[in-house]
N, CA and C atoms as a LAMMPS dump frame, in Angstrom:
ITEM: TIMESTEP
0
ITEM: NUMBER OF ATOMS
588
ITEM: BOX BOUNDS ff ff ff
-5.0000000000000000e+02 5.0000000000000000e+02
-5.0000000000000000e+02 5.0000000000000000e+02
-5.0000000000000000e+02 5.0000000000000000e+02
ITEM: ATOMS id mol type element x y z
1 1 1 N -343.88 163.934 455.1
2 1 2 C -344.444 163.091 454.052
3 1 3 C -344.302 163.797 452.708
4 2 1 N -343.927 163.074 451.667
5 2 2 C -343.654 163.726 450.392
6 2 3 C -344.893 164.314 449.742
7 3 1 N -346.116 163.822 450.138
8 3 2 C -347.309 164.326 449.446
9 3 3 C -347.905 165.571 450.113
10 4 1 N -347.258 166.085 451.155
11 4 2 C -347.75 167.331 451.748
12 4 3 C -347.218 168.516 450.957
13 5 1 N -348.075 169.107 450.147
14 5 2 C -347.676 170.265 449.347
15 5 3 C -348.729 171.353 449.511
16 6 1 N -348.319 172.631 449.383
17 6 2 C -349.314 173.7 449.445
18 6 3 C -350.221 173.666 448.215
19 7 1 N -351.409 174.22 448.36
20 7 2 C -352.343 174.245 447.236
21 7 3 C -353.292 173.058 447.275
22 8 1 N -354.156 173.003 446.288
23 8 2 C -355.176 171.961 446.239
24 8 3 C -354.572 170.629 445.815
25 9 1 N -354.878 169.597 446.566
26 9 2 C -354.387 168.253 446.269
27 9 3 C -355.585 167.343 446.015
28 10 1 N -355.543 166.648 444.887
29 10 2 C -356.6 165.695 444.56
30 10 3 C -356.114 164.286 444.83
31 11 1 N -356.96 163.478 445.443
32 11 2 C -356.702 162.049 445.595
33 11 3 C -357.452 161.284 444.522
34 12 1 N -356.827 160.241 443.995
35 12 2 C -357.424 159.464 442.904
36 12 3 C -357.307 157.977 443.219
37 13 1 N -358.384 157.242 442.979
38 13 2 C -358.357 155.793 443.128
39 13 3 C -359.398 155.194 442.194
40 14 1 N -359.367 153.869 442.078
41 14 2 C -360.281 153.185 441.163
42 14 3 C -360.962 152.021 441.862
43 15 1 N -362 151.517 441.215
44 15 2 C -362.671 150.295 441.654
45 15 3 C -363.021 149.497 440.418
46 16 1 N -362.838 148.188 440.506
47 16 2 C -363.296 147.342 439.417
48 16 3 C -362.234 146.889 438.443
49 17 1 N -360.98 146.825 438.871
50 17 2 C -359.955 146.297 437.959
51 17 3 C -360.074 144.783 437.809
52 18 1 N -360.404 144.092 438.902
53 18 2 C -360.375 142.633 438.895
54 18 3 C -361.606 141.919 438.357
55 19 1 N -362.799 142.519 438.407
56 19 2 C -363.997 141.79 437.984
57 19 3 C -363.972 141.369 436.519
58 20 1 N -364.839 140.416 436.199
59 20 2 C -364.938 139.893 434.843
60 20 3 C -365.925 140.684 433.99
61 21 1 N -366.615 141.635 434.597
62 21 2 C -367.662 142.35 433.868
63 21 3 C -367.728 143.802 434.324
64 22 1 N -368.245 144.636 433.44
65 22 2 C -368.526 146.02 433.77
66 22 3 C -367.359 146.959 433.592
67 23 1 N -367.641 148.254 433.703
68 23 2 C -366.61 149.266 433.539
69 23 3 C -365.662 149.289 434.729
70 24 1 N -364.508 149.892 434.524
71 24 2 C -363.64 150.235 435.646
72 24 3 C -363.958 151.697 435.987
73 25 1 N -364.13 151.973 437.268
74 25 2 C -364.578 153.291 437.727
75 25 3 C -363.458 153.962 438.504
76 26 1 N -363.234 155.23 438.25
77 26 2 C -362.226 155.998 438.989
78 26 3 C -362.879 157.248 439.558
79 27 1 N -362.321 157.725 440.657
80 27 2 C -362.807 158.971 441.254
81 27 3 C -361.618 159.841 441.628
82 28 1 N -361.854 161.146 441.588
83 28 2 C -360.872 162.13 442.047
84 28 3 C -361.587 163.04 443.036
85 29 1 N -360.925 163.326 444.148
86 29 2 C -361.545 164.125 445.215
87 29 3 C -360.553 165.157 445.728
88 30 1 N -361.02 166.394 445.865
89 30 2 C -360.27 167.429 446.577
90 30 3 C -361.042 167.725 447.854
91 31 1 N -360.458 167.375 448.982
92 31 2 C -361.121 167.596 450.264
93 31 3 C -360.955 169.038 450.719
94 32 1 N -361.867 169.469 451.575
95 32 2 C -361.808 170.788 452.195
96 32 3 C -361.169 170.633 453.578
97 33 1 N -359.982 171.209 453.758
98 33 2 C -359.281 171.09 455.049
99 33 3 C -360.117 171.639 456.205
100 34 1 N -361.024 172.561 455.911
101 34 2 C -361.836 173.17 456.968
102 34 3 C -363.054 172.309 457.327
103 35 1 N -363.309 171.278 456.511
104 35 2 C -364.455 170.395 456.78
105 35 3 C -363.984 168.944 456.743
106 36 1 N -363.19 168.546 457.746
107 36 2 C -362.7 167.169 457.742
108 36 3 C -363.846 166.164 457.846
109 37 1 N -363.652 165.008 457.229
110 37 2 C -364.666 163.962 457.226
111 37 3 C -364.139 162.798 458.067
112 38 1 N -364.658 162.619 459.288
113 38 2 C -364.171 161.515 460.127
114 38 3 C -364.545 160.159 459.532
115 39 1 N -363.66 159.196 459.707
116 39 2 C -363.969 157.837 459.297
117 39 3 C -363.475 157.442 457.926
118 40 1 N -362.831 158.364 457.191
119 40 2 C -362.319 158.009 455.871
120 40 3 C -361.281 156.898 456.004
121 41 1 N -361.397 155.89 455.147
122 41 2 C -360.484 154.744 455.18
123 41 3 C -360.54 154.071 453.821
124 42 1 N -359.641 153.14 453.616
125 42 2 C -359.656 152.329 452.407
126 42 3 C -361.049 151.703 452.27
127 43 1 N -361.673 151.893 451.1
128 43 2 C -363.055 151.425 450.923
129 43 3 C -363.196 149.923 451.172
130 44 1 N -362.121 149.17 450.938
131 44 2 C -362.204 147.712 451.106
132 44 3 C -362.345 147.312 452.572
133 45 1 N -362.002 148.209 453.485
134 45 2 C -362.091 147.889 454.915
135 45 3 C -363.431 148.33 455.517
136 46 1 N -364.29 148.942 454.713
137 46 2 C -365.557 149.482 455.206
138 46 3 C -366.727 148.624 454.753
139 47 1 N -367.796 148.638 455.533
140 47 2 C -369.017 147.948 455.111
141 47 3 C -369.72 148.791 454.049
142 48 1 N -370.637 148.165 453.315
143 48 2 C -371.392 148.889 452.287
144 48 3 C -372.138 150.073 452.909
145 49 1 N -372.68 149.89 454.095
146 49 2 C -373.412 150.984 454.757
147 49 3 C -372.471 152.129 455.118
148 50 1 N -371.281 151.781 455.639
149 50 2 C -370.303 152.827 455.967
150 50 3 C -369.878 153.59 454.708
151 51 1 N -369.669 152.862 453.607
152 51 2 C -369.272 153.522 452.357
153 51 3 C -370.355 154.476 451.877
154 52 1 N -371.611 154.04 451.952
155 52 2 C -372.721 154.903 451.524
156 52 3 C -372.774 156.175 452.381
157 53 1 N -372.621 156.01 453.703
158 53 2 C -372.672 157.172 454.599
159 53 3 C -371.522 158.131 454.309
160 54 1 N -370.316 157.57 454.123
161 54 2 C -369.155 158.417 453.84
162 54 3 C -369.257 159.052 452.463
163 55 1 N -369.84 158.342 451.515
164 55 2 C -370.048 158.912 450.181
165 55 3 C -370.923 160.164 450.27
166 56 1 N -371.978 160.083 451.071
167 56 2 C -372.843 161.258 451.256
168 56 3 C -372.063 162.403 451.895
169 57 1 N -371.207 162.09 452.872
170 57 2 C -370.404 163.129 453.527
171 57 3 C -369.416 163.76 452.553
172 58 1 N -368.821 162.945 451.692
173 58 2 C -367.882 163.468 450.694
174 58 3 C -368.619 164.393 449.731
175 59 1 N -369.792 163.964 449.267
176 59 2 C -370.594 164.807 448.374
177 59 3 C -370.919 166.146 449.044
178 60 1 N -371.18 166.112 450.346
179 60 2 C -371.593 167.321 451.067
180 60 3 C -370.418 168.235 451.411
181 61 1 N -369.241 167.668 451.706
182 61 2 C -368.172 168.465 452.311
183 61 3 C -366.91 168.634 451.479
184 62 1 N -366.692 167.807 450.463
185 62 2 C -365.479 167.963 449.643
186 62 3 C -365.568 169.271 448.839
187 63 1 N -364.406 169.848 448.534
188 63 2 C -364.392 171.034 447.673
189 63 3 C -364.934 170.672 446.292
190 64 1 N -364.496 169.547 445.764
191 64 2 C -365.064 169.038 444.522
192 64 3 C -364.665 167.58 444.349
193 65 1 N -365.389 166.903 443.47
194 65 2 C -365.098 165.499 443.193
195 65 3 C -365.582 165.191 441.786
196 66 1 N -365.07 164.109 441.241
197 66 2 C -365.454 163.681 439.9
198 66 3 C -365.349 162.163 439.85
199 67 1 N -366.348 161.531 439.237
200 67 2 C -366.336 160.081 439.051
201 67 3 C -366.41 159.822 437.548
202 68 1 N -365.535 158.944 437.058
203 68 2 C -365.482 158.644 435.624
204 68 3 C -365.267 157.15 435.445
205 69 1 N -365.357 156.687 434.223
206 69 2 C -365.15 155.264 433.987
207 69 3 C -364.546 155.026 432.615
208 70 1 N -364.046 153.833 432.436
209 70 2 C -363.678 153.324 431.117
210 70 3 C -364.569 152.118 430.864
211 71 1 N -365.086 152.033 429.67
212 71 2 C -366.103 151.039 429.33
213 71 3 C -365.499 149.655 429.132
214 72 1 N -366.38 148.676 429.076
215 72 2 C -365.957 147.305 428.781
216 72 3 C -365.232 147.266 427.432
217 73 1 N -365.763 148 426.448
218 73 2 C -365.131 148.024 425.126
219 73 3 C -363.713 148.58 425.217
220 74 1 N -363.535 149.636 426.02
221 74 2 C -362.194 150.218 426.176
222 74 3 C -361.261 149.258 426.922
223 75 1 N -361.793 148.561 427.925
224 75 2 C -360.983 147.568 428.647
225 75 3 C -360.503 146.489 427.68
226 76 1 N -361.416 145.991 426.839
227 76 2 C -361.058 144.918 425.906
228 76 3 C -360.096 145.423 424.826
229 77 1 N -360.235 146.679 424.43
230 77 2 C -359.377 147.214 423.367
231 77 3 C -357.992 147.6 423.879
232 78 1 N -357.934 148.224 425.058
233 78 2 C -356.682 148.8 425.553
234 78 3 C -355.903 147.87 426.479
235 79 1 N -356.576 147.109 427.295
236 79 2 C -356.18 146.241 428.413
237 79 3 C -356.596 146.944 429.698
238 80 1 N -356.693 146.196 430.778
239 80 2 C -357.295 146.733 432.005
240 80 3 C -356.444 147.836 432.631
241 81 1 N -355.117 147.714 432.566
242 81 2 C -354.276 148.762 433.154
243 81 3 C -354.464 150.084 432.422
244 82 1 N -354.38 150.053 431.099
245 82 2 C -354.513 151.302 430.333
246 82 3 C -355.918 151.885 430.479
247 83 1 N -356.926 151.031 430.54
248 83 2 C -358.299 151.517 430.731
249 83 3 C -358.458 152.151 432.113
250 84 1 N -357.805 151.566 433.124
251 84 2 C -357.853 152.131 434.475
252 84 3 C -357.207 153.51 434.486
253 85 1 N -356.055 153.646 433.857
254 85 2 C -355.371 154.94 433.807
255 85 3 C -356.21 155.968 433.035
256 86 1 N -356.915 155.511 431.997
257 86 2 C -357.792 156.398 431.24
258 86 3 C -358.946 156.894 432.115
259 87 1 N -359.552 155.982 432.886
260 87 2 C -360.633 156.383 433.786
261 87 3 C -360.127 157.381 434.831
262 88 1 N -358.918 157.144 435.353
263 88 2 C -358.334 158.074 436.324
264 88 3 C -358.108 159.45 435.7
265 89 1 N -357.588 159.465 434.489
266 89 2 C -357.367 160.744 433.793
267 89 3 C -358.698 161.484 433.623
268 90 1 N -359.726 160.757 433.196
269 90 2 C -361.05 161.377 433.015
270 90 3 C -361.575 161.945 434.331
271 91 1 N -361.354 161.22 435.431
272 91 2 C -361.825 161.705 436.732
273 91 3 C -361.124 163.017 437.101
274 92 1 N -359.809 163.063 436.911
275 92 2 C -359.064 164.29 437.241
276 92 3 C -359.506 165.441 436.342
277 93 1 N -359.649 165.162 435.044
278 93 2 C -360.041 166.217 434.106
279 93 3 C -361.465 166.71 434.386
280 94 1 N -362.268 165.874 435.051
281 94 2 C -363.64 166.263 435.354
282 94 3 C -363.8 167.113 436.6
283 95 1 N -362.707 167.337 437.326
284 95 2 C -362.793 168.162 438.547
285 95 3 C -363.12 169.606 438.196
286 96 1 N -364.006 170.206 438.981
287 96 2 C -364.388 171.612 438.774
288 96 3 C -363.225 172.552 439.06
289 97 1 N -362.379 172.19 440.033
290 97 2 C -361.197 172.973 440.382
291 97 3 C -359.962 172.201 439.915
292 98 1 N -358.964 172.933 439.428
293 98 2 C -357.742 172.254 438.99
294 98 3 C -356.792 172.128 440.169
295 99 1 N -356.407 170.906 440.532
296 99 2 C -355.495 170.744 441.675
297 99 3 C -354.065 171.139 441.309
298 100 1 N -353.277 171.478 442.342
299 100 2 C -351.849 171.731 442.151
300 100 3 C -351.084 170.419 442.042
301 101 1 N -351.629 169.382 442.684
302 101 2 C -350.969 168.082 442.672
303 101 3 C -352.018 166.991 442.749
304 102 1 N -351.692 165.866 442.129
305 102 2 C -352.582 164.714 442.141
306 102 3 C -351.847 163.554 442.798
307 103 1 N -352.49 162.916 443.765
308 103 2 C -351.945 161.739 444.431
309 103 3 C -352.777 160.542 444.03
310 104 1 N -352.126 159.542 443.445
311 104 2 C -352.816 158.392 442.875
312 104 3 C -352.467 157.145 443.669
313 105 1 N -353.48 156.393 444.047
314 105 2 C -353.232 155.135 444.754
315 105 3 C -352.505 154.158 443.841
316 106 1 N -351.501 153.498 444.377
317 106 2 C -350.814 152.468 443.606
318 106 3 C -349.427 152.903 443.157
319 107 1 N -348.983 152.318 442.045
320 107 2 C -347.622 152.599 441.582
321 107 3 C -347.561 153.023 440.119
322 108 1 N -348.729 153.338 439.527
323 108 2 C -348.759 153.802 438.138
324 108 3 C -349.546 155.096 438.064
325 109 1 N -349.133 155.973 437.144
326 109 2 C -349.785 157.276 437.012
327 109 3 C -350.445 157.427 435.648
328 110 1 N -351.642 158.024 435.621
329 110 2 C -352.235 158.379 434.332
330 110 3 C -351.472 159.552 433.72
331 111 1 N -351.673 159.771 432.435
332 111 2 C -351.055 160.911 431.755
333 111 3 C -351.83 162.176 432.13
334 112 1 N -351.137 163.124 432.773
335 112 2 C -351.78 164.353 433.242
336 112 3 C -350.865 165.545 432.962
337 113 1 N -351.467 166.729 432.91
338 113 2 C -350.668 167.955 432.78
339 113 3 C -350.51 168.629 434.142
340 114 1 N -350.579 167.821 435.199
341 114 2 C -350.476 168.299 436.586
342 114 3 C -349.418 167.439 437.268
343 115 1 N -348.696 168.019 438.221
344 115 2 C -347.742 167.23 439.005
345 115 3 C -348.496 166.101 439.683
346 116 1 N -347.974 164.893 439.574
347 116 2 C -348.661 163.733 440.15
348 116 3 C -347.653 162.821 440.831
349 117 1 N -348.141 162.129 441.846
350 117 2 C -347.297 161.186 442.585
351 117 3 C -348.104 159.922 442.852
352 118 1 N -347.484 158.782 442.618
353 118 2 C -348.111 157.5 442.957
354 118 3 C -347.795 157.186 444.418
355 119 1 N -348.813 156.79 445.161
356 119 2 C -348.65 156.487 446.584
357 119 3 C -349.114 155.051 446.824
358 120 1 N -348.161 154.162 447.066
359 120 2 C -348.516 152.766 447.343
360 120 3 C -349.288 152.71 448.658
361 121 1 N -350.405 151.987 448.645
362 121 2 C -351.341 151.924 449.785
363 121 3 C -351.841 153.321 450.179
364 122 1 N -351.958 154.172 449.182
365 122 2 C -352.435 155.531 449.431
366 122 3 C -353.84 155.586 449.986
367 123 1 N -354.66 154.557 449.653
368 123 2 C -356.037 154.572 450.163
369 123 3 C -356.078 154.394 451.678
370 124 1 N -354.958 153.958 452.279
371 124 2 C -354.869 153.883 453.746
372 124 3 C -354.191 155.111 454.339
373 125 1 N -353.351 155.787 453.542
374 125 2 C -352.466 156.828 454.08
375 125 3 C -352.955 158.25 453.823
376 126 1 N -353.664 158.455 452.742
377 126 2 C -354.024 159.814 452.306
378 126 3 C -355.547 159.949 452.289
379 127 1 N -356.107 160.822 453.14
380 127 2 C -357.57 160.925 453.209
381 127 3 C -358.251 161.192 451.859
382 128 1 N -357.639 162.022 451.008
383 128 2 C -358.275 162.315 449.711
384 128 3 C -358.326 161.072 448.832
385 129 1 N -357.315 160.208 448.926
386 129 2 C -357.344 158.954 448.161
387 129 3 C -358.379 158.012 448.765
388 130 1 N -358.462 157.963 450.098
389 130 2 C -359.513 157.165 450.751
390 130 3 C -360.888 157.603 450.254
391 131 1 N -361.105 158.907 450.191
392 131 2 C -362.388 159.438 449.721
393 131 3 C -362.647 159.014 448.282
394 132 1 N -361.612 159.082 447.447
395 132 2 C -361.771 158.67 446.049
396 132 3 C -362.086 157.183 445.951
397 133 1 N -361.44 156.377 446.795
398 133 2 C -361.695 154.93 446.754
399 133 3 C -363.143 154.639 447.138
400 134 1 N -363.68 155.403 448.074
401 134 2 C -365.072 155.214 448.509
402 134 3 C -366.042 155.592 447.394
403 135 1 N -365.835 156.749 446.763
404 135 2 C -366.738 157.17 445.687
405 135 3 C -366.699 156.194 444.52
406 136 1 N -365.503 155.725 444.171
407 136 2 C -365.388 154.788 443.05
408 136 3 C -366.088 153.473 443.364
409 137 1 N -365.884 152.978 444.568
410 137 2 C -366.484 151.694 444.97
411 137 3 C -368.01 151.803 445.039
412 138 1 N -368.515 152.893 445.593
413 138 2 C -369.972 153.073 445.688
414 138 3 C -370.581 153.144 444.285
415 139 1 N -369.943 153.895 443.39
416 139 2 C -370.464 154.016 442.021
417 139 3 C -370.45 152.668 441.313
418 140 1 N -369.381 151.931 441.48
419 140 2 C -369.256 150.622 440.824
420 140 3 C -370.272 149.63 441.409
421 141 1 N -370.449 149.632 442.737
422 141 2 C -371.42 148.732 443.355
423 141 3 C -372.848 149.055 442.911
424 142 1 N -373.149 150.35 442.737
425 142 2 C -374.485 150.727 442.255
426 142 3 C -374.702 150.21 440.839
427 143 1 N -373.658 150.287 440.017
428 143 2 C -373.744 149.73 438.66
429 143 3 C -374.073 148.239 438.743
430 144 1 N -373.399 147.521 439.633
431 144 2 C -373.625 146.083 439.774
432 144 3 C -375.07 145.782 440.157
433 145 1 N -375.658 146.601 441.018
434 145 2 C -377.058 146.396 441.416
435 145 3 C -377.997 146.602 440.228
436 146 1 N -377.696 147.602 439.397
437 146 2 C -378.528 147.842 438.2
438 146 3 C -378.443 146.66 437.236
439 147 1 N -377.241 146.148 437.033
440 147 2 C -377.054 145.032 436.109
441 147 3 C -377.659 143.748 436.692
442 148 1 N -377.63 143.624 438.012
443 148 2 C -378.252 142.468 438.656
444 148 3 C -379.75 142.427 438.348
445 149 1 N -380.372 143.602 438.319
446 149 2 C -381.802 143.651 438.003
447 149 3 C -382.055 143.255 436.545
448 150 1 N -381.097 143.588 435.673
449 150 2 C -381.233 143.275 434.25
450 150 3 C -380.908 141.803 433.962
451 151 1 N -379.928 141.267 434.688
452 151 2 C -379.476 139.879 434.482
453 151 3 C -379.459 139.148 435.833
454 152 1 N -380.638 138.851 436.397
455 152 2 C -380.697 138.323 437.766
456 152 3 C -380.03 136.954 437.943
457 153 1 N -379.906 136.177 436.888
458 153 2 C -379.357 134.826 437.046
459 153 3 C -377.833 134.816 437.235
460 154 1 N -377.19 135.965 437.112
461 154 2 C -375.725 136.005 437.24
462 154 3 C -375.237 136.337 438.652
463 155 1 N -376.083 136.953 439.465
464 155 2 C -375.697 137.233 440.851
465 155 3 C -374.784 138.435 441.048
466 156 1 N -374.9 139.441 440.181
467 156 2 C -374.006 140.609 440.281
468 156 3 C -374.111 141.335 441.62
469 157 1 N -375.295 141.338 442.217
470 157 2 C -375.453 142.048 443.496
471 157 3 C -374.576 141.419 444.569
472 158 1 N -374.358 140.114 444.466
473 158 2 C -373.562 139.413 445.482
474 158 3 C -372.069 139.482 445.186
475 159 1 N -371.666 139.113 443.977
476 159 2 C -370.215 138.992 443.71
477 159 3 C -369.594 140.229 443.079
478 160 1 N -370.419 141.206 442.685
479 160 2 C -369.94 142.474 442.116
480 160 3 C -369.078 142.285 440.861
481 161 1 N -369.3 141.18 440.178
482 161 2 C -368.583 140.955 438.931
483 161 3 C -367.31 140.15 439.061
484 162 1 N -366.883 139.872 440.284
485 162 2 C -365.659 139.088 440.474
486 162 3 C -365.897 137.633 440.074
487 163 1 N -364.809 136.923 439.813
488 163 2 C -364.89 135.565 439.298
489 163 3 C -365.138 134.521 440.366
490 164 1 N -366.207 134.67 441.098
491 164 2 C -366.564 133.685 442.127
492 164 3 C -367.084 132.405 441.466
493 165 1 N -367.188 131.356 442.268
494 165 2 C -367.724 130.094 441.754
495 165 3 C -369.133 130.303 441.189
496 166 1 N -369.946 131.094 441.892
497 166 2 C -371.316 131.369 441.439
498 166 3 C -371.296 132.062 440.077
499 167 1 N -370.409 133.041 439.913
500 167 2 C -370.341 133.811 438.673
501 167 3 C -369.844 132.932 437.524
502 168 1 N -368.815 132.124 437.791
503 168 2 C -368.272 131.254 436.742
504 168 3 C -369.303 130.217 436.304
505 169 1 N -370.083 129.706 437.266
506 169 2 C -371.14 128.748 436.923
507 169 3 C -372.211 129.419 436.062
508 170 1 N -372.583 130.648 436.414
509 170 2 C -373.581 131.385 435.621
510 170 3 C -373.063 131.638 434.207
511 171 1 N -371.782 131.973 434.095
512 171 2 C -371.176 132.174 432.774
513 171 3 C -371.257 130.894 431.944
514 172 1 N -370.921 129.765 432.567
515 172 2 C -370.943 128.488 431.848
516 172 3 C -372.367 128.104 431.448
517 173 1 N -373.323 128.435 432.331
518 173 2 C -374.717 128.04 432.091
519 173 3 C -375.397 128.947 431.074
520 174 1 N -375.188 130.258 431.203
521 174 2 C -375.96 131.23 430.416
522 174 3 C -375.144 131.944 429.347
523 175 1 N -373.816 131.752 429.35
524 175 2 C -372.983 132.51 428.413
525 175 3 C -372.682 133.897 428.945
526 176 1 N -372.016 134.694 428.13
527 176 2 C -371.603 136.038 428.555
528 176 3 C -372.685 137.056 428.219
529 177 1 N -372.819 138.061 429.087
530 177 2 C -373.708 139.199 428.802
531 177 3 C -372.918 140.219 427.97
532 178 1 N -373.594 141.239 427.45
533 178 2 C -372.862 142.3 426.748
534 178 3 C -371.892 143.045 427.672
535 179 1 N -372.059 142.876 428.98
536 179 2 C -371.225 143.603 429.947
537 179 3 C -369.972 142.828 430.347
538 180 1 N -369.811 141.616 429.871
539 180 2 C -368.63 140.835 430.245
540 180 3 C -367.404 141.268 429.432
541 181 1 N -366.262 141.233 430.096
542 181 2 C -364.992 141.634 429.479
543 181 3 C -364.437 140.447 428.692
544 182 1 N -364.533 140.544 427.402
545 182 2 C -364.161 139.421 426.555
546 182 3 C -362.659 139.143 426.552
547 183 1 N -361.863 140.129 426.944
548 183 2 C -360.407 139.937 426.977
549 183 3 C -359.946 139.212 428.242
550 184 1 N -360.845 139.014 429.209
551 184 2 C -360.477 138.312 430.443
552 184 3 C -360.625 136.812 430.222
553 185 1 N -359.611 136.045 430.609
554 185 2 C -359.55 134.633 430.205
555 185 3 C -360.755 133.793 430.645
556 186 1 N -361.322 133.939 431.861
557 186 2 C -362.496 133.11 432.198
558 186 3 C -363.675 133.366 431.253
559 187 1 N -363.831 134.622 430.814
560 187 2 C -364.909 134.955 429.879
561 187 3 C -364.573 134.413 428.497
562 188 1 N -363.329 134.604 428.067
563 188 2 C -362.912 134.123 426.743
564 188 3 C -363.086 132.611 426.635
565 189 1 N -362.761 131.889 427.72
566 189 2 C -362.909 130.426 427.682
567 189 3 C -364.363 130.017 427.493
568 190 1 N -365.275 130.694 428.19
569 190 2 C -366.703 130.389 428.05
570 190 3 C -367.173 130.712 426.639
571 191 1 N -366.712 131.838 426.082
572 191 2 C -367.132 132.223 424.74
573 191 3 C -366.631 131.222 423.705
574 192 1 N -365.436 130.663 423.942
575 192 2 C -364.904 129.643 423.019
576 192 3 C -365.767 128.391 423.033
577 193 1 N -366.185 127.996 424.242
578 193 2 C -366.971 126.765 424.39
579 193 3 C -368.451 126.973 424.108
580 194 1 N -368.929 128.175 424.42
581 194 2 C -370.365 128.43 424.361
582 194 3 C -371.025 127.968 425.649
583 195 1 N -372.262 128.413 425.914
584 195 2 C -372.97 127.993 427.132
585 195 3 C -373.114 126.476 427.169
586 196 1 N -373.072 125.912 428.391
587 196 2 C -373.173 124.442 428.542
588 196 3 C -374.639 124.033 428.613
């Protein structure tokens, strides 16, 4: 496999590219080969309880990890792809140990001063990327729960910011919150019309 290299390898992944609201969150993880974590998988294939349990294991057993984000303002200013790459860069730069190589889920790489490789479906193939996908998803879901408490009529705890029928109806009824991404067309359309 091309990503097997000597030295410390960091896996990087993100959560929250598709939702209509909130930051995009990225994580970088360097696993400890001597403390393998059973059950690591693409976060999308795991239940919320499994992700929480694995997140605790990653916190306990990884050599180091970092979680970072790009804000709604940055998403609207830069576009979602560039904001995602910025969050990934911040996550890597936040690692306590500098990796020899960075493996990033997907087909685009953030700007780094470290050798990096994009791995399509890396969250299924590379345990460190799986770990990063779990940390990013858990952090993003926790954000959604906090915002749900602040704006209960929008249903963030259920849809996690994605453009579900419930979320679109709430947008039409109540308008956009400060956390909505104004550059995303469903939000922009509501802002043009105003609440119904």
